[in-house]
C-alpha positions as CSV (number, residue, x, y, z in Angstrom):
1,X,188.3,-70.0,180.2
2,X,191.2,-72.1,179.8
3,X,192.1,-75.2,177.9
4,X,194.9,-77.8,177.8
5,X,196.9,-75.1,176.1
6,X,197.5,-73.9,179.6
7,X,195.8,-75.0,183.0
8,X,192.6,-76.2,181.8
9,X,191.5,-79.8,181.7
10,X,189.7,-79.7,178.5
11,X,190.3,-79.4,174.6
12,X,188.6,-76.5,172.4
13,X,186.2,-79.0,171.3
14,X,185.1,-79.8,174.9
15,X,184.6,-75.8,175.8
16,X,182.6,-75.6,172.7
17,X,180.5,-78.4,173.6
18,X,179.7,-77.2,176.7
19,X,178.9,-73.6,175.6
20,X,176.5,-75.2,172.9
21,X,174.7,-77.4,175.8
22,X,174.2,-74.2,177.6
23,X,173.0,-72.2,174.7
24,X,176.0,-69.8,174.3
25,X,176.0,-67.7,171.1
26,X,179.8,-67.2,171.5
27,X,183.0,-68.3,173.7
28,X,186.0,-66.6,174.3
29,X,189.2,-68.9,175.2
30,X,191.9,-67.1,177.0
31,X,195.0,-69.3,178.1
32,X,197.7,-68.0,180.0
33,X,200.3,-66.6,177.8
34,X,199.1,-68.6,174.8
35,X,197.4,-68.0,171.3
36,X,198.2,-72.0,170.5
37,X,194.3,-72.3,170.4
38,X,193.9,-70.2,167.3
39,X,193.4,-72.8,164.7
40,X,190.4,-73.7,166.6
41,X,189.0,-70.0,166.0
42,X,185.8,-69.7,164.4
43,X,182.4,-71.7,164.0
44,X,182.9,-75.5,164.8
45,X,180.6,-78.2,164.9
46,X,178.4,-77.0,167.6
47,X,177.7,-73.6,165.8
48,X,179.1,-71.4,168.9
49,X,181.5,-68.6,167.5
50,X,184.8,-69.4,169.3
51,X,187.1,-66.4,169.9
52,X,190.8,-67.0,171.0
53,X,192.3,-64.5,173.1
54,X,194.6,-64.8,175.8
55,X,195.5,-64.0,179.5
56,X,198.6,-62.1,179.7
57,X,200.8,-62.1,183.0
58,X,201.9,-59.0,183.9
59,X,203.9,-57.6,187.1
60,X,201.1,-55.6,188.1
61,X,198.4,-58.3,187.5
62,X,196.8,-60.3,184.3
63,X,195.1,-58.7,181.1
64,X,192.6,-60.7,179.1
65,X,193.0,-59.7,175.4
66,X,190.3,-60.3,172.8
67,X,190.7,-59.9,169.0
68,X,194.4,-60.3,168.4
69,X,196.1,-62.3,165.7
70,X,198.6,-64.9,166.1
71,X,202.0,-63.2,167.0
72,X,205.7,-63.1,166.3
73,X,206.6,-62.2,169.7
74,X,205.8,-62.7,173.4
75,X,204.4,-59.8,175.6
76,X,207.1,-58.4,177.9
77,X,205.4,-58.6,181.1
78,X,205.0,-55.0,181.7
79,X,201.3,-53.8,181.5
80,X,202.0,-50.6,179.7
81,X,203.7,-52.9,176.8
82,X,201.1,-55.0,176.6
83,X,198.6,-52.3,176.3
84,X,200.6,-50.4,173.7
85,X,200.9,-53.7,171.7
86,X,197.1,-54.5,172.0
87,X,196.2,-50.9,171.0
88,X,198.4,-51.2,167.7
89,X,196.5,-55.0,167.2
90,X,193.1,-53.4,167.7
91,X,192.5,-55.5,170.6
92,X,190.4,-55.0,173.8
93,X,191.6,-55.8,177.2
94,X,190.1,-56.3,180.5
95,X,192.0,-56.6,184.1
96,X,191.2,-60.4,185.3
97,X,190.2,-61.5,188.5
98,X,191.2,-57.8,189.9
99,X,190.0,-58.8,193.7
100,X,191.4,-62.3,193.3
101,X,191.7,-64.1,197.2
102,X,195.3,-65.0,195.9
103,X,197.2,-61.6,196.2
104,X,199.6,-62.7,193.3
105,X,196.7,-62.8,191.1
106,X,195.0,-59.6,192.3
107,X,195.3,-56.6,190.0
108,X,197.7,-54.1,191.2
109,X,198.1,-51.4,188.5
110,X,194.8,-49.1,189.0
111,X,196.4,-46.1,187.8
112,X,197.8,-47.9,184.7
113,X,197.1,-45.5,181.9
114,X,195.0,-46.7,178.8
115,X,191.6,-47.8,178.1
116,X,191.3,-51.2,179.7
117,X,188.2,-52.5,181.3
118,X,187.5,-54.8,184.2
119,X,186.1,-58.2,185.2
120,X,183.5,-56.9,187.7
121,X,182.5,-60.6,188.3
122,X,185.0,-63.4,188.1
123,X,183.9,-67.1,188.7
124,X,187.5,-68.4,190.4
125,X,187.6,-65.1,192.7
126,X,184.1,-66.0,193.7
127,X,185.0,-69.7,194.5
128,X,188.0,-68.5,196.4
129,X,186.5,-66.0,198.5
130,X,184.0,-68.6,199.9
131,X,186.9,-70.0,201.5
132,X,187.1,-73.7,202.4
133,X,183.8,-74.1,204.4
134,X,182.1,-72.6,201.6
135,X,184.0,-74.8,198.8
136,X,183.2,-77.8,200.9
137,X,179.4,-76.9,201.2
138,X,179.6,-76.4,197.3
139,X,181.1,-79.7,196.8
140,X,178.6,-81.6,198.8
141,X,175.7,-79.7,197.2
142,X,177.1,-80.1,193.5
143,X,175.9,-83.5,192.7
144,X,172.4,-82.7,193.9
145,X,172.2,-79.3,192.1
146,X,175.4,-77.8,190.6
147,X,173.6,-74.3,190.0
148,X,172.4,-73.9,193.6
149,X,175.7,-75.0,194.5
150,X,177.9,-72.7,192.5
151,X,175.3,-69.7,193.1
152,X,175.7,-70.0,196.8
153,X,179.5,-69.0,196.4
154,X,178.5,-66.0,195.1
155,X,178.9,-62.5,196.8
156,X,178.7,-58.9,196.0
157,X,182.0,-58.3,194.1
158,X,184.4,-56.0,195.7
159,X,185.4,-55.3,192.0
160,X,182.4,-53.1,191.6
161,X,183.8,-50.5,193.9
162,X,186.7,-50.6,192.1
163,X,185.0,-50.1,188.7
164,X,183.1,-47.2,189.8
165,X,186.5,-45.5,190.6
166,X,187.8,-46.1,187.2
167,X,184.6,-44.7,185.7
168,X,184.9,-41.6,187.6
169,X,187.9,-41.0,185.4
170,X,187.4,-42.5,182.0
171,X,185.1,-45.1,180.3
172,X,185.8,-48.8,181.2
173,X,183.6,-51.9,180.1
174,X,182.6,-54.4,182.8
175,X,182.3,-57.9,182.0
176,X,182.0,-61.3,183.8
177,X,184.8,-63.7,183.2
178,X,183.9,-67.6,183.9
179,X,187.6,-68.4,184.5
180,X,186.5,-72.1,183.8
181,X,189.2,-74.7,183.8
182,X,187.0,-77.7,183.9
183,X,188.3,-78.9,187.3
184,X,189.4,-77.7,190.7
185,X,192.8,-77.9,190.9
186,X,194.5,-78.2,194.1
187,X,197.9,-79.3,193.2
188,X,199.9,-79.2,189.8
189,X,199.1,-83.3,189.8
190,X,195.9,-83.4,191.5
191,X,192.5,-82.1,190.6
192,X,188.9,-82.6,191.1
193,X,186.3,-82.7,188.1
194,X,184.4,-79.9,189.5
195,X,183.1,-77.5,188.4
196,X,182.7,-78.6,184.8
197,X,182.8,-76.3,182.0
198,X,179.0,-76.5,181.4
199,X,178.5,-76.0,185.2
200,X,180.2,-72.8,184.9
201,X,178.7,-71.5,182.0
202,X,175.4,-71.8,183.2
203,X,176.0,-69.4,186.1
204,X,176.8,-66.0,184.6
205,X,177.0,-64.4,181.2
206,X,177.8,-61.5,178.9
207,X,174.9,-60.1,177.1
208,X,176.3,-58.2,174.3
209,X,174.3,-55.6,172.2
210,X,175.2,-56.2,168.6
211,X,174.6,-54.0,165.7
212,X,173.2,-56.8,163.8
213,X,173.2,-60.7,164.5
214,X,176.0,-62.9,163.9
215,X,176.2,-64.0,160.3
216,X,178.2,-67.0,160.2
217,X,181.2,-64.9,158.9
218,X,184.0,-65.5,161.2
219,X,185.9,-62.4,160.6
220,X,183.0,-60.0,160.6
221,X,181.4,-61.6,163.5
222,X,184.4,-61.7,165.8
223,X,185.2,-58.0,164.7
224,X,181.5,-57.0,165.8
225,X,181.9,-58.9,168.8
226,X,185.0,-57.0,169.8
227,X,183.8,-53.6,168.8
228,X,180.6,-54.3,170.9
229,X,183.1,-55.1,173.9
230,X,185.0,-52.0,173.4
231,X,182.3,-49.4,173.5
232,X,180.5,-51.3,176.4
233,X,177.6,-52.6,174.4
234,X,176.8,-55.2,177.2
235,X,175.4,-56.0,180.3
236,X,176.5,-58.8,182.8
237,X,173.7,-61.1,183.9
238,X,173.5,-64.4,186.3
239,X,171.4,-66.5,184.2
240,X,171.5,-69.2,186.6
241,X,169.4,-67.2,188.9
242,X,166.7,-66.2,186.4
243,X,166.8,-65.3,182.5
244,X,168.6,-62.4,182.0
245,X,168.3,-61.9,178.3
246,X,165.3,-59.4,178.1
247,X,167.0,-56.7,180.0
248,X,167.4,-52.9,178.9
249,X,168.6,-49.8,180.0
250,X,168.0,-46.5,177.6
251,X,168.4,-42.9,177.8
252,X,165.7,-40.9,175.8
253,X,165.7,-37.1,174.7
254,X,163.7,-35.2,172.2
255,X,163.3,-38.5,169.9
256,X,166.8,-39.6,170.4
257,X,167.6,-42.9,172.1
258,X,170.9,-44.0,173.6
259,X,172.2,-47.4,175.3
260,X,174.7,-48.8,177.2
261,X,178.2,-47.7,176.3
262,X,177.0,-44.8,174.3
263,X,177.9,-41.1,175.3
264,X,175.3,-38.6,175.6
265,X,175.7,-34.8,175.5
266,X,174.6,-33.0,178.8
267,X,172.3,-30.6,176.9
268,X,169.3,-30.5,179.3
269,X,166.9,-33.1,180.9
270,X,167.3,-36.7,180.0
271,X,164.9,-39.6,180.3
272,X,166.6,-42.9,181.8
273,X,164.6,-46.2,181.4
274,X,165.6,-49.7,182.3
275,X,163.4,-52.9,182.6
276,X,162.3,-55.8,180.7
277,X,160.7,-59.1,180.9
278,X,161.9,-59.5,184.7
279,X,160.9,-61.5,187.8
280,X,158.1,-59.7,189.8
281,X,160.9,-59.6,192.8
282,X,163.2,-58.0,190.8
283,X,164.2,-54.6,192.3
284,X,166.3,-51.9,189.9
285,X,168.8,-49.4,191.4
286,X,170.1,-46.6,189.2
287,X,173.3,-45.0,190.4
288,X,175.1,-42.2,189.1
289,X,178.7,-41.9,189.8
290,X,178.4,-45.0,191.9
291,X,175.9,-43.3,194.2
292,X,172.2,-44.4,194.0
293,X,169.9,-41.9,192.3
294,X,166.6,-44.0,192.7
295,X,165.3,-47.5,192.9
296,X,162.2,-49.5,191.9
297,X,160.4,-53.0,191.3
298,X,161.1,-54.0,188.1
299,X,161.2,-50.5,186.3
300,X,163.4,-47.5,186.3
301,X,161.8,-44.4,184.7
302,X,163.9,-41.2,186.0
303,X,164.3,-38.1,184.7
304,X,168.0,-36.6,185.2
305,X,169.3,-33.5,184.9
306,X,172.9,-33.8,186.1
307,X,175.9,-35.2,184.0
308,X,177.4,-38.3,185.0
309,X,178.0,-42.2,184.8
310,X,174.7,-43.6,184.9
311,X,174.5,-47.7,185.5
312,X,171.8,-49.9,186.8
313,X,171.7,-52.8,189.1
314,X,169.2,-55.5,189.6
315,X,168.8,-57.6,192.6
316,X,166.8,-60.6,193.6
317,X,165.5,-61.4,196.8
318,X,167.8,-63.5,199.1
319,X,171.0,-62.7,197.0
320,X,173.8,-60.5,197.7
321,X,175.2,-60.7,194.4
322,X,173.4,-58.5,191.8
323,X,171.5,-60.5,189.3
324,X,172.1,-57.8,186.6
325,X,174.9,-55.1,186.2
326,X,174.7,-52.8,183.2
327,X,177.7,-51.0,181.7
328,X,177.1,-47.2,181.8
329,X,175.7,-44.6,179.6
330,X,177.8,-41.6,179.9
331,X,176.1,-38.3,180.2
332,X,179.2,-36.0,179.4
333,X,179.7,-32.3,179.0
334,X,182.4,-31.3,176.6
335,X,184.9,-30.7,179.3
336,X,184.0,-33.9,180.8
337,X,184.4,-35.8,177.4
338,X,187.9,-34.0,176.9
339,X,189.2,-35.0,180.4
340,X,188.1,-38.7,180.0
341,X,189.7,-39.1,176.6
342,X,193.0,-37.6,178.2
343,X,192.6,-40.0,181.1
344,X,192.2,-43.0,178.7
345,X,195.2,-42.1,176.3
346,X,198.6,-43.9,176.7
347,X,201.5,-41.6,177.3
348,X,203.3,-40.3,174.2
349,X,207.1,-41.2,173.4
350,X,209.7,-39.7,175.5
351,X,211.2,-36.4,174.2
352,X,214.9,-36.0,174.8
353,X,217.4,-33.2,174.4
354,X,220.8,-33.6,173.5
355,X,222.2,-36.6,172.9
356,X,225.9,-38.4,172.5
357,X,226.8,-41.1,170.3
358,X,227.7,-44.6,171.4
359,X,227.9,-46.5,168.3
360,X,227.2,-45.9,164.4
361,X,227.6,-49.5,163.5
362,X,229.5,-48.5,160.5
363,X,232.4,-50.7,159.0
364,X,233.6,-51.5,162.6
365,X,232.2,-51.9,165.8
366,X,233.0,-52.2,169.5
367,X,229.9,-54.7,169.7
368,X,230.0,-58.7,169.3
369,X,227.3,-61.1,168.1
370,X,227.0,-63.7,170.7
371,X,224.5,-66.8,171.0
372,X,224.2,-70.0,172.8
373,X,225.1,-73.4,171.0
374,X,221.3,-74.3,169.9
375,X,220.8,-70.8,168.1
376,X,222.1,-69.8,164.8
377,X,223.4,-66.3,164.5
378,X,225.1,-64.9,161.6
379,X,228.4,-63.2,163.1
380,X,229.0,-60.8,160.4
381,X,226.5,-58.2,161.7
382,X,227.4,-55.0,160.0
383,X,225.0,-54.7,157.0
384,X,226.0,-52.1,154.5
385,X,223.4,-49.8,152.9
386,X,220.5,-51.1,155.3
387,X,220.6,-48.1,157.6
388,X,217.6,-45.4,157.8
389,X,219.9,-42.9,156.1
390,X,221.4,-45.7,153.5
391,X,224.4,-46.2,155.7
392,X,225.3,-49.4,157.3
393,X,223.4,-50.8,160.3
394,X,223.9,-53.7,162.9
395,X,221.9,-56.7,162.3
396,X,220.8,-59.7,164.3
397,X,220.1,-62.5,162.1
398,X,219.1,-65.4,163.9
399,X,217.1,-68.6,164.0
400,X,216.4,-69.1,167.7
401,X,217.3,-72.5,169.4
402,X,214.6,-74.6,170.8
403,X,215.2,-75.3,174.7
404,X,216.7,-78.8,175.8
405,X,218.3,-80.3,179.0
406,X,221.7,-79.5,177.7
407,X,220.8,-76.0,176.1
408,X,217.8,-74.6,178.2
409,X,217.9,-70.8,177.4
410,X,218.4,-70.1,173.6
411,X,219.4,-66.7,172.9
412,X,220.9,-64.4,170.2
413,X,222.6,-61.1,171.3
414,X,224.5,-58.1,170.0
415,X,226.6,-56.9,172.6
416,X,229.3,-54.2,174.1
417,X,231.4,-55.5,177.0
418,X,233.2,-51.9,177.3
419,X,233.0,-50.3,180.7
420,X,231.5,-47.1,180.6
421,X,230.6,-44.3,183.2
422,X,227.0,-43.2,182.1
423,X,226.5,-41.4,185.4
424,X,224.4,-38.3,184.5
425,X,222.7,-39.7,181.6
426,X,218.8,-40.8,181.4
427,X,218.7,-43.3,178.8
428,X,219.4,-44.8,175.6
429,X,218.2,-43.8,172.0
430,X,218.6,-45.9,168.7
431,X,217.0,-46.7,165.7
432,X,215.3,-50.2,165.0
433,X,213.2,-52.4,162.2
434,X,212.8,-55.8,161.6
435,X,211.6,-58.3,159.1
436,X,208.6,-58.8,161.2
437,X,207.2,-57.2,164.5
438,X,209.3,-58.5,167.5
439,X,210.0,-57.9,170.8
440,X,213.5,-57.9,172.4
441,X,215.6,-57.0,175.4
442,X,217.7,-53.9,175.9
443,X,220.0,-54.9,178.6
444,X,222.5,-52.7,180.9
445,X,224.7,-54.6,183.3
446,X,226.4,-52.8,186.1
447,X,229.3,-54.0,188.4
448,X,228.5,-56.2,191.2
449,X,231.3,-58.6,192.5
450,X,228.8,-60.6,194.5
451,X,227.2,-62.0,191.2
452,X,228.5,-64.9,189.6
453,X,229.1,-63.2,186.6
454,X,230.3,-60.0,188.5
455,X,227.4,-58.1,187.4
456,X,223.7,-57.3,187.7
457,X,221.5,-57.3,184.2
458,X,218.7,-54.7,184.1
459,X,216.3,-54.5,181.1
460,X,213.3,-53.5,179.3
461,X,211.6,-54.8,176.4
462,X,211.3,-52.9,172.9
463,X,208.9,-53.9,170.1
464,X,210.4,-53.4,166.4
465,X,208.3,-53.3,163.4
466,X,209.0,-53.6,159.6
467,X,209.6,-49.9,159.2
468,X,212.7,-47.7,160.9
469,X,211.5,-45.9,164.1
470,X,213.4,-44.3,166.8
471,X,213.1,-45.9,170.2
472,X,214.1,-44.0,173.6
473,X,214.5,-46.3,176.6
474,X,214.7,-44.3,180.0
475,X,217.3,-46.0,182.2
476,X,214.4,-45.6,185.0
477,X,212.4,-48.5,182.7
478,X,215.2,-51.0,183.2
479,X,214.3,-53.7,185.7
480,X,216.6,-56.3,187.2
481,X,215.9,-59.6,185.7
482,X,216.0,-61.1,189.3
483,X,212.6,-60.1,190.3
484,X,213.3,-59.6,194.1
485,X,216.9,-57.9,193.8
486,X,217.6,-54.9,195.7
487,X,219.8,-51.9,195.0
488,X,219.5,-49.7,191.8
489,X,221.3,-49.6,188.5
490,X,224.8,-47.9,189.1
491,X,225.4,-46.2,185.9
492,X,228.7,-45.0,186.5
493,X,229.8,-48.9,186.5
494,X,228.0,-49.7,183.5
495,X,229.8,-53.1,182.2
496,X,227.9,-53.8,179.2
497,X,225.1,-52.9,176.8
498,X,223.3,-55.7,175.0
499,X,220.4,-56.2,172.3
500,X,219.1,-59.7,173.3
501,X,216.5,-62.1,171.6
502,X,215.5,-65.0,173.7
503,X,212.5,-67.4,174.3
504,X,211.1,-64.7,176.7
505,X,210.7,-62.4,173.7
506,X,209.8,-64.5,170.7
507,X,208.8,-68.2,170.3
508,X,211.7,-71.0,170.2
509,X,212.6,-71.7,166.4
510,X,211.9,-68.2,165.3
511,X,214.0,-67.2,162.2
512,X,214.2,-63.5,161.8
513,X,216.3,-60.2,161.5
514,X,216.5,-57.2,163.6
515,X,218.3,-54.2,162.4
516,X,219.7,-51.5,165.0
517,X,221.5,-48.2,164.1
518,X,222.9,-45.1,165.5
519,X,222.9,-46.0,169.5
520,X,223.2,-43.0,171.5
521,X,222.9,-41.7,174.9
522,X,220.8,-38.8,176.6
C-alpha cells in the first residue's frame, strides 16, 4: 500500500492504525520508487509490524520489493537490473498488478528470468476491471456497507492463469496486494475519500505460515516474514467473505508432512489433504499444473501418484472470485527440480573474447571531468595507485547537486568526446569500484544531426561495489534516453563515451567516489 511518500493519502501512522483496527499482524508499505518510510519500520504504538519495501517502476512493469535496506542508489528502470540488486540484498520480489486495466501498469515481462513471484489478486486492478458502472455501484453501496461494496467488485483474477504458466516452469509465490491509497484518485488534484485504508484491509489478506510466532524483535520478525514469502509459505484469503485463518493444505507420506511452498520428492504415492474450519458451503478444488484433479465440500483428501505443482482453491456460493487460493506444494523428480532451478536463475555474466584497449587512465587521459554548476566534481580525476593492480585509475569524486529551477538536472561525468568507429564491436569492458554501492550510467553517443546536440544518447545502468570487479556492457543493452526514439545505435559514428552520475542513479546531494579503470572494447 501507499502513503504520502508517493501517491497515497495517509501517513504511515494512518496505515498502522487501519491495520490494527482490522486485526492485522503486519503491514507492508510499498511506496513508488521510495524507501522514505524506512524510519517508520518496526513495531509502532499499535503493535502491528510495519515493513517498508518499495514498488519499483521498470519498463516491463512494476516490481514489489520486500526485505531491503535503505539504499545509496536508485533502481535503474530495467527489471533485470532490479532483480540482480534485490537478489544481492536478500529481498523478495513480486510482479505488481500484472493484469491491470491500465496497459501501462500491466506486467509485460513474463519471460523475465529470476525467482520473482506474482500478485495474483490486486485490489486496484479489481476496481479498475469493474469499470465505471461497477465503480458507481460500489460508491453508492459504500456508505451502507463498505465490505459488500468492495466485494461486489471482485471477479476471478486473470492473473491466476498467468501464475499457473509461471508455475509450470519454476517456483513463484502468489500473494494478494491491497494496493491501498486511502483515496480514489481521479486526477492529480482531485480524489475521493474512498475506499479508506481500513476498508481495503478488511477485504483480502495474506495468511503467512511462520516457523514461530512474532517475537517483537523487528529484525528477526521481518527476516522470518521475508523468508516465508520467499518460500511461498502462505495462502491468500478474502477474509471479508468469511474468516479464512483456519485453512490448511498438506502433503503426507510415511509419517512425513509438507505444506505450502515445500518441495516433496516424487517417490511414490502421496496423500494431499486440505480443509479447516470452513463454512458449510465451501467447495475445495485441487489442481495439478493448473488442471482440476478433484473437488469436494469443505475437505480434500486425495491420493496422488504423479509429480506436478499442486494447489488448492476454495469457493463460496454466489462468488466468482476464489475465497482462498493456496500456494503450491511442489511434487518433483530430481530432473524437475534441476530444470526449475535453472529456470529461476539469473543469467551469468557475459563472457568476452579478445579486447582492444580504449583507455588505461594513467598519467594522461583523453577523458574530461564535467558537471553541472550545482554539483561539485574534482577535476583531478587521475588517481595514482588506486587501480586494481596498483596503477592509476580514473576517479569520479562528486557531491551531486540538488535540483532547482536554475539547475534541474544535476550530474557528474567522466567522458571522452573523441569520434570513434566501433563498428564490428559488441560492447565495453572495464573495472569499477566505489566507496559504497552506487548505480551510474554508461553512455554512448552517436552522430545525429537532427538532434539539438547533434547526437543521440544511448545508455545502460551499472552497479558498483566496494570491491573491484570487471563489468561487461554489451552494446545491445544500451537504450536511447528518449523512450519512444526510433533507430539503432550507429557504432561507426560514435561521438562520445561517458560515465555519468545523476539523480536517476543516486539521490540528490549524494557525496561519493567511483573509480574506473582499464576501459576496453570487445
